[in-house]
C-alpha positions as CSV (number, residue, x, y, z in Angstrom):
1,M,4.5,77.2,351.4
2,A,0.8,76.9,350.6
3,H,1.6,74.6,347.7
4,L,4.1,72.3,349.4
5,D,3.3,68.7,350.6
6,H,4.4,67.6,354.0
7,H,7.9,66.3,352.9
8,E,8.6,69.5,351.1
9,L,7.4,71.6,354.0
10,D,9.6,69.7,356.4
11,E,12.6,70.4,354.1
12,V,11.9,74.1,354.0
13,V,11.4,74.3,357.8
14,R,14.7,72.5,358.3
15,G,16.4,75.1,356.2
16,L,15.3,78.0,358.4
17,S,17.7,79.7,360.8
18,P,17.6,82.8,363.0
19,G,17.0,85.9,360.8
20,S,15.7,83.9,357.8
21,A,13.1,85.4,355.6
22,V,9.7,83.7,356.0
23,D,7.0,83.8,353.3
24,L,3.7,82.4,354.4
25,R,1.4,84.4,352.1
26,G,-2.0,82.8,351.4
27,T,-1.1,79.9,353.7
28,V,-3.3,78.3,356.4
29,V,-1.0,78.7,359.4
30,G,-2.1,76.3,362.1
31,R,-0.6,76.2,365.6
32,S,1.8,73.3,364.7
33,L,3.3,75.1,361.7
34,L,3.7,78.4,363.5
35,E,5.5,76.7,366.4
36,R,7.8,74.8,364.0
37,V,8.7,78.1,362.2
38,L,9.4,79.9,365.4
39,A,11.4,77.1,366.8
40,A,13.5,76.8,363.7
41,T,14.3,80.5,363.7
42,H,14.7,80.7,367.5
43,A,11.8,83.3,367.4
44,R,14.0,85.6,365.3
45,L,12.5,86.2,361.9
46,G,13.9,88.2,359.1
47,R,11.7,89.7,356.3
48,T,8.3,88.2,357.1
49,R,5.1,88.0,354.9
50,F,1.8,86.7,356.1
51,D,-0.4,88.5,353.6
52,L,-3.7,86.7,353.0
53,A,-2.7,84.0,355.6
54,V,-5.4,82.3,357.6
55,F,-4.8,81.5,361.3
56,P,-7.6,79.0,362.3
57,E,-6.1,78.5,365.8
58,D,-4.5,80.8,368.4
59,A,-1.6,82.7,366.9
60,R,1.0,83.5,369.5
61,F,4.0,85.7,368.6
62,G,4.9,86.6,372.2
63,D,8.5,87.8,372.6
64,V,9.3,87.2,368.9
65,A,11.9,89.5,367.3
66,F,11.1,90.6,363.7
67,L,14.4,91.7,362.3
68,G,13.0,93.0,359.0
69,D,9.8,94.4,357.6
70,V,6.6,92.5,358.5
71,S,3.3,92.3,356.5
72,F,0.1,90.7,357.7
73,D,-2.1,92.6,355.1
74,Q,-5.6,91.0,354.6
75,A,-4.8,88.1,357.0
76,R,-7.5,86.4,358.9
77,F,-7.4,85.4,362.5
78,H,-10.2,83.1,363.7
79,R,-9.0,83.1,367.3
80,L,-6.6,85.0,369.5
81,A,-3.8,87.0,367.9
82,S,-1.1,87.7,370.5
83,F,2.1,89.7,370.0
84,V,2.8,90.5,373.6
85,D,6.3,92.1,374.0
86,A,7.1,91.4,370.3
87,R,9.9,93.6,368.8
88,F,9.6,94.9,365.2
89,A,13.0,96.3,363.9
90,G,11.5,97.6,360.7
91,N,8.1,98.6,359.4
92,V,4.9,96.6,360.1
93,S,1.6,96.4,358.3
94,F,-1.7,95.0,359.4
95,R,-3.9,96.6,356.7
96,E,-7.4,95.1,356.3
97,V,-6.7,92.4,358.8
98,R,-9.8,90.6,360.2
99,L,-9.7,89.3,363.7
100,A,-12.7,87.4,365.0
101,R,-11.5,87.5,368.6
102,E,-8.9,89.3,370.6
103,L,-5.8,91.2,369.5
104,S,-3.0,91.9,371.9
105,L,0.0,94.1,371.1
106,H,0.7,94.9,374.7
107,G,4.2,96.1,375.2
108,V,5.3,95.8,371.6
109,T,8.1,97.9,370.2
110,V,8.0,99.1,366.6
111,A,11.1,100.9,365.3
112,G,9.6,101.7,361.9
113,H,6.2,102.8,360.6
114,A,3.1,100.9,361.7
115,A,-0.1,100.6,359.6
116,F,-3.3,99.2,361.0
117,D,-5.7,100.8,358.4
118,R,-9.2,99.3,358.1
119,V,-8.4,96.6,360.7
120,S,-11.5,94.9,362.2
121,V,-11.2,93.5,365.8
122,G,-14.2,91.4,367.0
123,R,-13.3,91.5,370.7
124,D,-10.8,93.3,372.9
125,A,-7.9,95.1,371.4
126,L,-4.9,95.8,373.6
127,F,-2.2,98.3,372.7
128,S,-1.3,99.3,376.2
129,A,2.4,100.1,376.9
130,A,3.2,99.8,373.2
131,R,6.0,101.9,371.7
132,F,5.8,103.2,368.1
133,A,8.9,105.1,367.2
134,R,7.6,106.6,364.0
135,T,4.1,107.1,362.5
136,A,1.2,104.9,363.3
137,S,-1.9,104.8,361.2
138,F,-5.3,103.3,362.3
139,E,-7.5,105.0,359.7
140,G,-10.9,103.4,359.1
141,S,-10.4,100.7,361.7
142,E,-13.2,99.1,363.6
143,F,-12.8,98.0,367.3
144,H,-16.1,96.3,368.2
145,D,-15.3,95.7,371.8
146,F,-13.1,97.3,374.4
147,A,-9.9,99.0,373.2
148,A,-7.0,100.1,375.4
149,F,-4.0,102.3,374.5
150,D,-3.1,103.1,378.1
151,G,0.5,104.2,378.4
152,A,1.2,103.8,374.7
153,R,3.8,106.1,373.1
154,F,3.7,107.3,369.6
155,G,7.0,109.0,368.5
156,G,5.5,110.5,365.3
157,D,2.0,111.2,364.1
158,A,-0.8,108.8,365.1
159,T,-3.9,109.0,363.0
160,F,-7.3,107.3,363.8
161,R,-9.3,109.1,361.1
162,G,-12.7,107.5,360.5
163,S,-12.2,104.8,363.0
164,R,-15.0,103.3,365.1
165,F,-14.9,102.2,368.7
166,G,-17.9,100.1,369.5
167,R,-17.3,100.1,373.2
168,A,-15.2,102.2,375.6
169,V,-11.7,103.1,374.5
170,S,-9.0,104.3,376.9
171,F,-5.9,106.4,376.1
172,R,-5.0,107.1,379.7
173,K,-1.4,108.5,379.9
174,A,-0.8,108.0,376.2
175,E,1.8,110.2,374.6
176,F,1.9,111.5,371.1
177,G,5.1,113.1,369.7
178,G,3.3,114.8,366.8
179,L,-0.3,114.8,365.7
180,A,-3.0,112.8,367.4
181,G,-5.7,112.7,364.8
182,F,-9.2,111.5,365.5
183,E,-11.0,113.3,362.7
184,A,-14.5,111.8,362.0
185,T,-13.9,109.1,364.6
186,R,-16.9,107.5,366.3
187,F,-16.9,106.8,370.0
188,W,-20.1,104.9,370.4
189,A,-19.7,104.2,374.2
190,G,-17.3,107.1,375.0
191,G,-14.0,106.6,376.5
192,S,-11.0,108.4,378.2
193,L,-8.2,110.4,376.7
194,T,-6.8,111.6,380.0
195,P,-4.3,112.9,380.5
196,V,-2.9,113.0,377.0
197,V,0.4,114.5,376.1
198,V,0.5,115.7,372.5
199,G,3.6,117.3,370.9
200,R,1.8,119.3,368.2
201,R,-2.0,118.9,367.8
202,L,-4.9,116.9,369.1
203,S,-7.7,116.8,366.5
204,L,-11.3,115.5,367.0
205,A,-12.7,117.5,364.1
206,G,-15.9,116.0,362.9
207,A,-15.8,113.2,365.5
208,W,-18.9,111.8,367.1
209,A,-19.1,110.8,370.8
210,G,-21.8,108.9,372.6
211,N,-22.0,108.5,376.3
212,G,-19.2,109.8,378.5
213,L,-16.0,111.0,376.8
214,D,-13.2,112.5,378.9
215,L,-10.5,114.5,377.3
216,A,-7.5,116.2,378.8
217,A,-4.6,117.9,376.9
218,R,-1.6,119.9,377.9
219,D,0.3,122.6,376.0
220,C,-1.1,121.9,372.5
221,V,-3.8,122.8,370.0
222,V,-7.1,121.0,370.5
223,D,-9.3,121.0,367.4
224,L,-13.0,120.2,368.3
225,R,-14.5,121.8,365.3
226,R,-17.8,120.3,364.0
227,M,-17.6,117.7,366.8
228,R,-21.0,116.1,367.7
229,V,-21.7,114.9,371.2
230,T,-24.9,113.3,372.4
231,G,-23.8,112.4,375.9
232,R,-21.5,113.8,378.5
233,L,-18.2,115.4,377.4
234,A,-15.6,116.7,379.9
235,V,-12.6,118.6,378.5
236,R,-9.7,119.7,380.6
237,L,-7.2,122.1,379.1
238,D,-3.8,122.6,380.8
239,G,-2.2,125.5,378.9
240,A,-3.9,124.1,375.7
241,V,-5.7,126.1,373.1
242,A,-9.1,124.7,371.9
243,D,-11.4,125.5,369.0
244,L,-15.1,124.4,369.1
245,E,-16.4,126.2,366.0
246,G,-19.5,124.5,364.6
247,A,-19.7,121.8,367.3
248,T,-23.1,120.3,368.1
249,L,-23.3,119.5,371.8
250,H,-26.6,117.8,372.9
251,G,-25.2,116.5,376.2
252,T,-23.7,118.1,379.3
253,V,-20.4,119.6,378.3
254,T,-17.8,121.2,380.6
255,V,-14.5,122.8,379.5
256,N,-12.2,123.4,382.5
257,G,-9.0,125.5,382.0
258,H,-5.8,125.7,383.9
259,G,-2.9,128.0,383.4
260,T,-3.0,129.7,380.0
261,A,-5.8,127.6,378.7
262,K,-7.7,129.3,375.9
263,V,-10.8,128.8,373.7
264,T,-10.5,130.7,370.4
265,S,-13.9,130.1,368.8
266,L,-17.5,129.2,369.6
267,R,-18.9,130.3,366.3
268,G,-21.8,128.2,365.2
269,V,-21.9,126.1,368.3
270,E,-25.2,124.5,369.2
271,A,-25.2,123.5,372.9
272,E,-27.8,122.4,375.3
273,A,-25.6,122.8,378.4
274,L,-22.1,124.1,377.9
275,E,-20.0,125.4,380.8
276,L,-16.6,127.0,380.5
277,V,-14.6,127.4,383.7
278,S,-11.4,129.4,384.1
279,V,-10.7,129.8,380.4
280,D,-9.2,132.7,378.6
281,L,-11.9,134.0,376.1
282,S,-10.1,137.2,375.1
283,T,-9.7,136.1,371.5
284,C,-12.8,133.9,371.3
285,R,-15.3,134.6,368.6
286,F,-18.9,134.1,369.7
287,A,-20.9,135.3,366.6
288,G,-23.2,132.7,365.2
289,I,-23.5,130.6,368.5
290,R,-27.0,129.1,368.4
291,T,-28.1,129.3,372.0
292,P,-25.9,131.7,373.9
293,E,-28.3,131.9,376.8
294,R,-27.5,128.3,377.7
295,L,-23.8,129.0,378.0
296,R,-22.3,129.2,381.5
297,L,-19.1,131.2,382.0
298,T,-17.4,130.9,385.3
299,G,-14.1,132.7,386.1
300,C,-13.3,133.3,382.5
301,A,-11.2,136.2,381.1
302,F,-12.4,138.5,378.4
303,A,-10.9,141.1,376.1
304,T,-11.0,144.7,377.4
305,T,-11.3,148.1,375.8
306,P,-8.1,150.0,375.0
307,R,-6.5,152.2,377.6
308,G,-6.0,156.0,377.3
309,V,-7.0,158.5,374.6
310,R,-7.5,157.3,371.0
311,F,-8.2,159.1,367.8
312,A,-11.0,158.0,365.5
313,P,-11.7,158.8,361.9
314,R,-15.4,159.7,362.7
315,W,-17.0,162.2,365.1
316,P,-15.9,162.7,367.9
317,P,-12.3,162.4,366.7
318,L,-10.9,162.3,370.2
319,R,-12.1,159.3,372.4
320,W,-11.4,158.1,375.8
321,W,-12.6,154.6,376.7
322,T,-13.7,153.6,380.1
323,R,-12.3,150.2,381.3
324,R,-14.8,147.4,380.5
325,R,-14.8,143.7,379.4
326,T,-15.8,143.1,375.8
327,L,-16.1,140.3,373.3
328,A,-13.4,139.7,370.7
329,D,-16.2,140.2,368.1
330,E,-16.6,143.8,369.2
331,H,-12.8,144.3,368.8
332,A,-13.1,143.0,365.3
333,W,-16.0,145.3,364.5
334,R,-14.3,148.4,365.9
335,G,-11.1,147.5,364.0
336,W,-9.0,147.0,367.2
337,S,-7.9,143.5,366.0
338,L,-7.6,141.7,362.7
339,S,-10.2,139.2,361.7
340,E,-10.2,136.5,359.0
341,T,-13.9,135.8,359.3
342,E,-16.9,138.0,358.7
343,T,-17.4,140.8,361.2
344,P,-20.8,140.7,362.9
345,T,-23.1,143.7,362.7
346,P,-23.7,145.9,365.8
347,H,-27.3,144.6,365.9
348,R,-26.1,141.0,366.2
349,L,-23.5,142.1,368.8
350,A,-26.2,143.8,370.9
351,V,-28.3,140.6,370.9
352,L,-25.3,138.5,371.6
353,Y,-24.3,140.6,374.6
354,S,-27.8,140.6,376.0
355,R,-28.2,136.8,375.7
356,L,-24.7,136.0,377.0
357,R,-24.9,138.0,380.2
358,A,-27.4,135.6,381.8
359,G,-24.8,132.9,382.0
360,V,-21.9,135.0,383.4
361,D,-21.2,134.4,387.0
362,D,-19.4,137.7,387.7
363,K,-21.7,140.7,388.3
364,A,-19.1,143.1,387.0
365,T,-18.7,141.2,383.7
366,A,-22.5,140.9,383.4
367,A,-22.8,144.7,383.8
368,D,-20.1,145.3,381.2
369,F,-22.0,143.0,378.8
370,A,-25.1,145.1,379.4
371,F,-23.1,148.2,378.7
372,G,-21.8,146.7,375.5
373,A,-25.3,145.8,374.4
374,M,-26.4,149.5,374.9
375,E,-23.3,150.7,373.0
376,M,-24.2,148.5,370.0
377,R,-27.8,149.6,370.1
378,R,-26.6,153.3,370.1
379,A,-24.5,152.5,367.0
380,T,-27.5,151.2,365.1
381,S,-30.2,153.7,366.2
382,G,-31.6,156.6,364.3
383,A,-30.5,160.2,364.8
384,S,-33.0,161.1,367.5
385,A,-32.7,157.8,369.4
386,R,-28.9,158.1,369.2
387,W,-29.0,161.5,370.7
388,L,-31.1,160.3,373.6
389,L,-28.9,157.2,374.1
390,S,-25.8,159.5,374.0
391,L,-27.3,161.7,376.6
392,H,-28.1,158.6,378.7
393,W,-24.5,157.4,378.2
394,I,-23.0,160.8,379.2
395,L,-25.1,161.3,382.3
396,S,-25.2,157.8,383.8
397,G,-23.4,155.3,381.5
398,Y,-26.8,153.7,380.6
399,G,-27.6,153.5,384.3
400,L,-24.6,151.2,384.9
401,R,-22.0,153.7,385.9
402,M,-23.1,155.1,389.2
403,G,-19.7,156.8,389.6
404,R,-20.6,158.9,386.6
405,V,-23.9,159.9,388.2
406,L,-22.2,160.8,391.4
407,G,-19.6,162.8,389.4
408,W,-22.4,164.8,387.8
409,F,-24.0,165.4,391.2
410,A,-20.6,166.5,392.6
411,L,-20.1,168.8,389.6
412,L,-23.6,170.3,390.0
413,A,-23.1,170.7,393.7
414,A,-19.8,172.4,393.1
415,I,-21.3,174.7,390.6
416,T,-24.2,175.5,392.9
417,V,-21.9,176.2,395.9
418,G,-19.6,178.2,393.7
419,S,-22.5,180.3,392.4
420,I,-23.7,180.9,395.9
421,L,-20.2,181.9,397.1
422,M,-19.7,184.1,394.1
423,S,-23.0,185.7,394.5
424,S,-22.3,186.4,398.2
425,A,-18.9,187.8,397.5
426,S,-20.3,190.0,394.7
427,H,-23.0,191.3,397.0
428,A,-20.5,192.0,399.8
429,A,-18.2,193.8,397.3
430,R,-21.0,196.0,396.1
431,R,-21.9,197.0,399.7
432,S,-18.3,197.9,400.5
433,T,-17.8,200.2,397.5
434,A,-21.1,202.0,397.8
435,P,-20.9,205.8,399.0
436,R,-21.9,206.2,402.6
437,P,-24.4,209.0,403.5
438,P,-22.9,212.0,405.4
439,L,-23.4,211.9,409.1
440,P,-25.7,214.7,410.6
441,S,-23.8,217.6,412.2
442,V,-24.4,218.2,415.9
443,H,-24.0,221.7,417.5
444,L,-23.4,221.8,421.2
445,S,-24.5,225.0,423.1
446,P,-22.0,226.6,425.4
């Protein structure tokens, strides 16, 4: 249609009917032309192509039904682009679209695949209450102003890999049927992903967040590896499993757990103020964390030593372990659990235990960490120091097991009392068996 004069264009428009295919590639689509096309088709378009089209005025597709595949690739919108409550029966593509002002897809329904890769939106972008039945891709897109995906539902995978959000973005009550991928995404002004329902996996690996990012996930895997945060980050895990390996956290970061929430790795984490609350750390690897003394652990669960008597290939072959809380790294070093990563040395474990105990809120756990540090030092000491530490362990549990000291005192007291009683009984027995001297005879005179 870009090459038709007015009379030819009028003839083409008169030939349109509901469900007709529309090809406006490379055409300047003003408000008048768009209204004539929508009126002729009764807002029911078939296969529609707007590739490289230019919309110099407001483009309003509200309540339009697209009965076939739709393509707006590399189109240019100089003003508002509104698709409020539009229905797409097939696939839709907005790849490399440039929008100088607002974009609204509030309440749209897409039955096929949706592609918004490398889209640039100059002002607000609204996707709230949108329904994407299959996959939706926003890779490399730029949202320069506020972006809202509140209440949006993605039936398949939704990927925002490499996207940029210039201002706050909101995914409140969004639902993802499969993967929610935000790898290498930049949140310049923070945002909200609360509460997010994810069917399989929520990934922010390599993402960057500025001021104030809230994240909440339920019953899924949360990948926060290599994430960089310069502002506040609040993570709430409801039965979810999170991995923070290699994260750089320069702001205040809190991770709150509920139910079976778990963190599996803090290896290589660099944090200025990281607090974990009510999180299961029984399988969490800590080795390589940069500043463990800045970590705050409140109400967290840790791994424990095995119960009962166990046999070991080294001396002494028979071992009985007292109950104490340990790190998963020690389990890997002792061979109690399988490890796919490098096992830390006892020296590194001793330092790790000593530096972590300062941030533990529970005194019993802090004492167990101090005990673990001494155990690791005993494992790396020379022969003479090892004997002294072993004696210290046997007598008092490194000064941390007062029950053991009382036990030794009780044993010593029992031995002392037993010795006294045996000595008294032996002395009494000797006296009873000794021959008595004859009594002197006495003669009475008549």
